C-alpha positions as CSV (number, residue, x, y, z in Angstrom):
1,M,16.6,17.5,48.4
2,V,14.3,17.4,45.4
3,K,13.1,20.8,44.3
4,K,9.4,21.3,43.5
5,I,8.2,23.6,40.8
6,S,5.9,26.2,42.3
7,D,2.4,26.8,41.0
8,A,3.4,30.1,39.7
9,A,6.3,28.6,37.7
10,A,3.9,25.9,36.3
11,L,1.4,28.5,35.3
12,E,4.1,30.5,33.6
13,E,5.3,27.5,31.7
14,S,1.7,26.7,30.6
15,M,1.2,30.2,29.4
16,S,4.5,30.1,27.6
17,N,3.6,26.9,25.9
18,L,0.1,28.2,24.9
19,Q,1.7,31.3,23.4
20,E,4.2,29.2,21.5
21,L,1.4,26.9,20.2
22,A,-0.7,30.0,19.1
23,R,2.4,31.3,17.3
24,L,2.9,28.0,15.5
25,L,-0.7,27.8,14.5
26,R,-0.6,31.3,13.0
27,R,2.7,30.4,11.3
28,Y,1.3,27.2,9.9
29,S,-1.8,29.0,8.6
30,V,-4.2,27.1,10.9
31,G,-5.1,30.0,13.1
32,D,-5.3,30.5,16.8
33,G,-8.9,31.9,16.6
34,Y,-11.1,31.0,13.7
35,I,-9.6,27.9,12.1
36,T,-8.5,28.3,8.5
37,P,-8.1,24.7,7.4
38,P,-6.1,23.4,4.5
39,A,-7.8,21.3,1.8
40,R,-10.4,19.0,3.3
41,G,-8.9,16.0,5.1
42,A,-5.4,17.4,5.4
43,S,-3.5,17.9,8.7
44,L,0.0,18.9,9.7
45,S,2.7,16.4,9.0
46,G,6.5,16.0,9.5
47,R,8.4,18.2,11.8
48,R,5.5,20.7,12.0
49,R,3.2,18.0,13.4
50,E,5.9,16.9,15.9
51,K,6.3,20.5,17.3
52,V,2.5,20.9,17.8
53,E,2.3,17.4,19.4
54,E,5.1,18.2,21.8
55,L,3.3,21.3,23.0
56,L,-0.1,19.6,23.2
57,A,1.5,16.9,25.4
58,A,3.0,19.5,27.7
59,L,-0.3,21.5,27.9
60,A,-2.4,18.3,28.6
61,Q,-1.0,18.3,32.1
62,D,-2.8,21.6,32.8
63,H,-6.6,21.2,32.8
64,D,-7.2,24.9,32.3
65,A,-4.7,25.1,29.4
66,A,-6.2,22.0,27.8
67,A,-9.6,23.7,27.8
68,T,-8.6,26.7,25.7
69,L,-9.4,27.5,22.1
70,V,-5.7,27.4,21.1
71,Y,-5.4,23.9,22.5
72,G,-8.5,22.7,20.6
73,N,-7.1,24.3,17.4
74,G,-3.9,22.5,18.0
75,C,-5.7,19.2,18.3
76,F,-7.5,20.0,15.0
77,A,-4.2,20.8,13.3
78,V,-2.8,17.4,13.9
79,G,-6.0,15.5,13.1
80,R,-7.1,14.7,16.7
81,Y,-10.7,15.7,15.8
82,P,-12.6,13.9,18.6
83,Q,-10.4,15.6,21.2
84,A,-10.8,19.0,19.4
85,A,-14.5,18.6,19.3
86,D,-14.6,17.9,23.1
87,V,-12.7,21.2,23.7
88,F,-14.9,23.3,21.5
89,R,-18.1,21.8,23.1
90,Q,-16.7,22.5,26.5
91,L,-16.1,26.1,25.5
92,L,-19.6,26.4,24.1
93,A,-21.1,24.9,27.2
94,G,-19.4,27.7,29.2
95,N,-20.4,30.4,26.8
96,P,-23.1,29.6,24.2
97,Q,-22.3,33.0,22.5
98,D,-18.7,31.9,21.6
99,Q,-19.1,32.0,17.8
100,T,-15.4,31.1,17.3
101,A,-15.8,27.8,19.2
102,R,-19.0,27.1,17.3
103,F,-17.4,27.7,14.0
104,N,-14.4,25.5,14.9
105,L,-16.7,22.8,16.2
106,A,-18.5,22.9,12.8
107,L,-15.3,22.4,10.9
108,T,-14.3,19.5,13.3
109,A,-17.7,17.9,12.7
110,L,-17.1,18.1,9.0
111,R,-13.8,16.3,9.4
112,L,-15.6,13.7,11.5
113,K,-18.0,13.1,8.6
114,R,-21.0,14.6,10.4
115,P,-22.1,17.1,7.7
116,A,-25.6,17.6,9.1
117,E,-24.1,18.7,12.4
118,T,-21.8,21.0,10.5
119,A,-24.6,22.6,8.5
120,A,-26.7,23.2,11.7
121,L,-23.8,24.8,13.6
122,L,-22.8,27.1,10.7
123,T,-26.4,28.1,10.2
124,E,-26.3,29.3,13.9
125,T,-23.0,31.0,13.3
126,L,-24.4,32.9,10.3
127,E,-27.4,34.1,12.4
128,F,-24.8,36.0,14.5
129,N,-22.4,36.9,11.7
130,P,-24.2,36.9,8.3
131,L,-21.1,38.2,6.5
132,L,-18.7,35.4,7.5
133,T,-17.5,34.1,4.1
134,Q,-15.9,31.0,5.5
135,A,-19.1,29.9,7.1
136,Y,-20.9,29.9,3.8
137,Y,-18.0,28.2,2.1
138,Q,-17.8,25.4,4.7
139,R,-21.6,25.0,4.9
140,G,-21.4,24.6,1.1
141,N,-19.0,21.7,1.7
142,A,-21.3,20.2,4.2
143,Y,-24.3,20.5,1.9
144,D,-22.2,18.9,-0.9
145,D,-21.5,15.9,1.4
146,L,-25.2,15.7,2.2
147,G,-26.0,15.6,-1.5
148,E,-27.9,18.9,-1.3
149,T,-26.5,20.2,-4.6
150,E,-28.6,23.4,-4.9
151,L,-27.9,24.5,-1.3
152,A,-24.2,23.9,-1.8
153,L,-24.1,25.9,-5.0
154,A,-26.1,28.7,-3.3
155,D,-23.6,28.9,-0.4
156,Y,-20.6,28.9,-2.7
157,A,-22.2,31.7,-4.7
158,T,-22.7,33.7,-1.6
159,A,-19.1,33.1,-0.5
160,I,-18.0,34.3,-3.9
161,D,-20.2,37.4,-3.7
162,L,-18.7,38.3,-0.3
163,E,-15.2,37.5,-1.4
164,P,-14.8,37.4,-5.2
165,D,-11.2,36.1,-5.1
166,N,-12.1,33.1,-2.9
167,L,-10.4,30.4,-5.0
168,R,-11.7,27.5,-3.0
169,A,-15.3,28.6,-3.3
170,H,-14.9,29.0,-7.1
171,Y,-13.1,25.6,-7.4
172,N,-15.6,23.6,-5.3
173,R,-18.5,25.2,-7.1
174,G,-17.0,23.9,-10.3
175,I,-16.8,20.4,-8.8
176,V,-20.4,20.4,-7.7
177,L,-21.6,21.7,-11.0
178,A,-19.8,18.9,-12.8
179,K,-21.2,16.3,-10.4
180,A,-24.7,17.7,-11.1
181,G,-24.1,17.1,-14.8
182,R,-24.0,20.9,-15.5
183,H,-20.8,20.6,-17.5
184,S,-21.1,23.8,-19.5
185,D,-21.4,25.8,-16.3
186,A,-18.6,23.7,-14.8
187,V,-16.3,24.6,-17.8
188,E,-17.1,28.3,-17.2
189,Q,-16.4,28.0,-13.5
190,F,-13.1,26.3,-14.0
191,S,-12.1,28.8,-16.6
192,T,-12.6,31.4,-13.9
193,V,-10.4,29.4,-11.5
194,I,-7.7,29.2,-14.2
195,E,-7.8,32.9,-14.7
196,M,-7.3,33.3,-11.0
197,R,-4.6,30.6,-10.7
198,P,-3.2,29.7,-14.1
199,E,-0.7,27.2,-12.6
200,L,-3.3,25.1,-10.8
201,S,-3.0,21.7,-12.5
202,N,-6.3,20.2,-11.2
203,A,-8.3,23.1,-12.6
204,Y,-7.3,22.0,-16.1
205,L,-7.9,18.4,-15.2
206,N,-11.5,19.2,-14.1
207,R,-12.2,21.5,-16.9
208,G,-11.0,18.8,-19.3
209,A,-13.3,16.2,-17.7
210,S,-16.3,18.4,-18.3
211,L,-15.2,19.2,-21.8
212,D,-15.0,15.4,-22.4
213,E,-18.6,15.1,-21.1
214,L,-19.6,17.7,-23.6
215,E,-17.8,15.7,-26.4
216,Q,-15.3,18.5,-26.9
217,H,-12.5,15.9,-26.9
218,P,-9.6,17.9,-28.6
219,A,-10.1,20.7,-26.0
220,A,-10.3,18.1,-23.2
221,I,-7.0,16.6,-24.4
222,A,-5.4,20.0,-24.5
223,D,-6.4,20.6,-20.9
224,Y,-5.2,17.3,-19.7
225,R,-1.8,17.9,-21.4
226,R,-1.6,21.4,-19.7
227,A,-2.4,19.8,-16.4
228,I,0.4,17.3,-16.9
229,D,2.8,20.0,-18.0
230,L,2.1,21.8,-14.7
231,D,2.3,18.6,-12.7
232,P,3.9,15.6,-14.4
233,A,2.8,13.5,-11.4
234,N,-0.9,14.3,-11.9
235,V,-2.0,10.7,-12.4
236,N,-5.7,11.6,-12.8
237,A,-4.9,13.9,-15.8
238,R,-2.8,11.1,-17.4
239,F,-5.6,8.6,-16.8
240,N,-8.2,10.8,-18.4
241,L,-5.9,11.6,-21.3
242,A,-5.3,7.9,-21.9
243,R,-9.1,7.1,-21.7
244,T,-9.9,9.9,-24.2
245,C,-7.2,8.8,-26.6
246,Y,-8.6,5.3,-26.5
247,Y,-12.1,6.6,-27.1
248,L,-10.9,8.5,-30.2
249,G,-9.1,5.4,-31.5
250,R,-5.6,6.7,-30.7
251,V,-4.8,3.3,-29.1
252,E,-1.0,3.6,-29.1
253,D,-1.2,7.0,-27.4
254,A,-3.6,5.5,-24.9
255,I,-1.1,2.7,-24.1
256,E,1.7,5.3,-23.7
257,E,-0.3,7.3,-21.2
258,Y,-1.6,4.3,-19.3
259,S,2.0,3.1,-19.0
260,Q,2.8,6.5,-17.4
261,V,-0.2,6.0,-15.0
262,V,0.9,2.6,-13.8
263,E,4.5,3.8,-13.4
264,L,3.2,6.6,-11.1
265,D,0.7,4.3,-9.4
266,P,1.5,0.6,-9.7
267,H,-1.5,-0.3,-7.7
268,D,-4.1,1.2,-10.2
269,A,-6.0,-1.9,-11.3
270,E,-8.3,0.0,-13.6
271,A,-5.3,1.4,-15.5
272,F,-3.9,-2.1,-16.0
273,N,-7.3,-3.3,-17.2
274,N,-7.7,-0.3,-19.6
275,R,-4.2,-0.8,-21.0
276,G,-5.0,-4.4,-21.5
277,L,-8.1,-3.3,-23.5
278,A,-5.8,-1.1,-25.6
279,F,-3.4,-4.0,-26.3
280,D,-6.4,-6.1,-27.1
281,A,-7.6,-3.6,-29.6
282,L,-4.2,-3.8,-31.4
283,G,-4.4,-7.6,-31.4
284,D,-1.7,-8.1,-28.9
285,Y,-3.6,-10.5,-26.8
286,R,-0.6,-11.9,-24.9
287,Q,0.3,-8.5,-23.5
288,A,-3.4,-7.8,-22.8
289,L,-3.6,-11.0,-20.8
290,E,-0.5,-9.9,-18.8
291,D,-2.1,-6.6,-17.9
292,Y,-5.4,-8.4,-17.0
293,G,-3.4,-10.7,-14.7
294,V,-1.8,-7.8,-12.9
295,A,-5.2,-6.1,-12.5
296,L,-6.7,-9.2,-11.0
297,T,-3.7,-9.6,-8.6
298,L,-4.5,-6.0,-7.4
299,R,-8.3,-6.5,-7.4
300,P,-9.2,-10.2,-7.2
301,D,-13.0,-9.4,-7.5
302,F,-12.7,-7.1,-10.6
303,A,-15.4,-8.7,-12.6
304,E,-14.9,-6.7,-15.8
305,V,-11.3,-7.9,-16.0
306,F,-12.4,-11.5,-15.9
307,S,-14.7,-10.8,-18.8
308,N,-12.0,-9.0,-20.7
309,K,-9.6,-11.8,-20.1
310,G,-12.1,-14.3,-21.3
311,A,-12.5,-12.3,-24.6
312,A,-8.7,-12.3,-25.1
313,L,-8.5,-16.0,-24.5
314,E,-11.4,-16.5,-26.9
315,A,-9.5,-14.5,-29.5
316,L,-6.6,-16.8,-29.0
317,G,-8.8,-19.8,-29.6
318,D,-8.7,-21.1,-26.0
319,N,-12.5,-21.4,-25.6
320,E,-12.6,-23.6,-22.5
321,A,-10.3,-21.2,-20.6
322,A,-12.4,-18.3,-21.9
323,L,-15.6,-19.8,-20.6
324,L,-14.0,-20.2,-17.2
325,E,-13.2,-16.5,-17.1
326,Y,-16.7,-15.5,-18.0
327,Q,-18.0,-17.7,-15.2
328,A,-15.5,-16.1,-12.8
329,A,-16.8,-12.7,-13.9
330,L,-20.4,-13.7,-13.2
331,Q,-19.4,-15.2,-9.8
332,A,-17.8,-11.9,-8.9
333,S,-20.7,-9.9,-10.3
334,P,-23.8,-11.8,-11.3
335,G,-25.3,-8.6,-12.7
336,L,-22.6,-8.0,-15.3
337,A,-24.6,-8.1,-18.5
338,V,-21.6,-8.0,-20.8
339,A,-20.2,-11.2,-19.2
340,H,-23.6,-12.9,-19.8
341,F,-23.5,-11.8,-23.5
342,N,-19.9,-13.0,-24.0
343,A,-20.8,-16.3,-22.3
344,A,-23.8,-16.6,-24.6
345,R,-21.6,-16.1,-27.7
346,L,-19.1,-18.7,-26.5
347,C,-21.7,-21.2,-25.5
348,S,-23.2,-20.9,-29.0
349,K,-19.8,-21.5,-30.5
350,L,-19.4,-24.6,-28.3
351,G,-22.8,-25.8,-29.4
352,D,-24.5,-25.4,-26.0
353,L,-27.7,-23.9,-27.2
354,D,-29.6,-23.9,-23.9
355,R,-26.9,-22.2,-21.9
356,S,-26.4,-19.7,-24.7
357,L,-30.1,-18.8,-24.6
358,R,-30.1,-18.5,-20.8
359,H,-27.1,-16.2,-20.7
360,L,-28.6,-14.1,-23.5
361,A,-31.9,-13.8,-21.7
362,Q,-30.1,-12.7,-18.5
363,A,-28.1,-10.1,-20.4
364,E,-31.3,-8.7,-21.9
365,E,-33.0,-8.6,-18.5
366,L,-30.1,-6.8,-16.9
367,E,-29.6,-4.3,-19.7
368,P,-32.3,-4.1,-22.4
369,G,-30.6,-3.7,-25.8
370,W,-28.4,-6.8,-25.8
371,R,-31.0,-8.7,-27.8
372,A,-30.6,-6.1,-30.6
373,E,-26.9,-6.6,-30.3
374,A,-27.3,-10.3,-30.7
375,D,-29.4,-9.8,-33.8
376,E,-26.4,-8.2,-35.4
377,D,-24.0,-10.9,-34.2
378,E,-23.4,-13.7,-36.7
379,Q,-22.5,-16.2,-33.9
380,L,-25.8,-15.6,-32.1
381,Q,-28.2,-15.2,-35.0
382,W,-28.8,-18.9,-35.3
383,V,-29.3,-19.2,-31.6
384,L,-32.0,-16.6,-31.6
385,E,-33.7,-18.2,-34.6
386,V,-33.8,-21.6,-32.8
387,G,-35.1,-19.8,-29.7
388,R,-37.9,-18.2,-31.8
389,L,-38.8,-21.6,-33.3
390,R,-39.1,-23.0,-29.8
391,E,-41.4,-20.2,-28.8
392,R,-43.6,-20.8,-31.8
393,K,-43.9,-24.5,-31.0
394,M,-44.7,-23.8,-27.4
395,G,-47.3,-21.3,-28.5
396,R,-49.0,-24.0,-30.5
């Protein structure tokens, strides 16, 4: 005879599973009340995720258990955001004063890329609890996503006033300041972050990026190197270091750093392109062409690489092949002014005056200033002179 589990036993099992889920959420720093999420976009992984998923599967059999805040938080923790949102909405429908459900729904909406909904929900939350630091911080994130820079900065500032050691608010405020072009303020902000957390690699990375924008390149390089010392796998710090070295004419250093970048991330087409430019600057056109080839394998529509490849081929004297690369660049991106300029130079070299003038006119139309560049270019000076002669004749 098959034994049936009694309703009381089933209820006891659900309660036990809910308690275990709540315990795990607290242990994993997600929270069984107000959610305290990790960095935006992250969710539990590995064995932690498996444990939560197992409990969610067991609780899903009980409608009442699946309609609790703890269940919704569990769904959030493993990235099941639509399901979490349904739970939180259900709780709010039953009790519009449930500020925990409203706050958690706001965070879920942010993960679902609905920042306007997040901002509205958190504004309601703050009407009931104007001292909730995390509401200001998360609304700042939503305003940032909406491009509302000043509102985001104001919310981060309020979060910091309420909780001066709120590292995330300090850090995100630095990010938004940098995006707004306020690099001096961003440097100051990231310096504060570094005082709070001296071992945070990305704080040095971001301060270095703003120092670069302020043309304080030696200081930027020092920050990138510190970021790499703290995290040798910080590929963005290595990329920025390589780019700044190239800008300063330290081409061999740039090649060394870009080589580290592509070792860490062999799918970084931009790093291969940039290392190709560095080899090109040293006159190593064969190696440059090899890097450009890899970049195009990774990104077949990378117009700038076609143009750079054309320049390397032209330097090697293969003008016909170079012209094909410039044409490929313009097919991938008709608005790439430098490709028009390069094609104009090469057409002039090949004696195709009309095509040279057309490409030069298009370059100038796309980015005013290329005509002045042409005036300084020996290969194009005679083309411009012929063009001016034609214009005078037509004017007659």
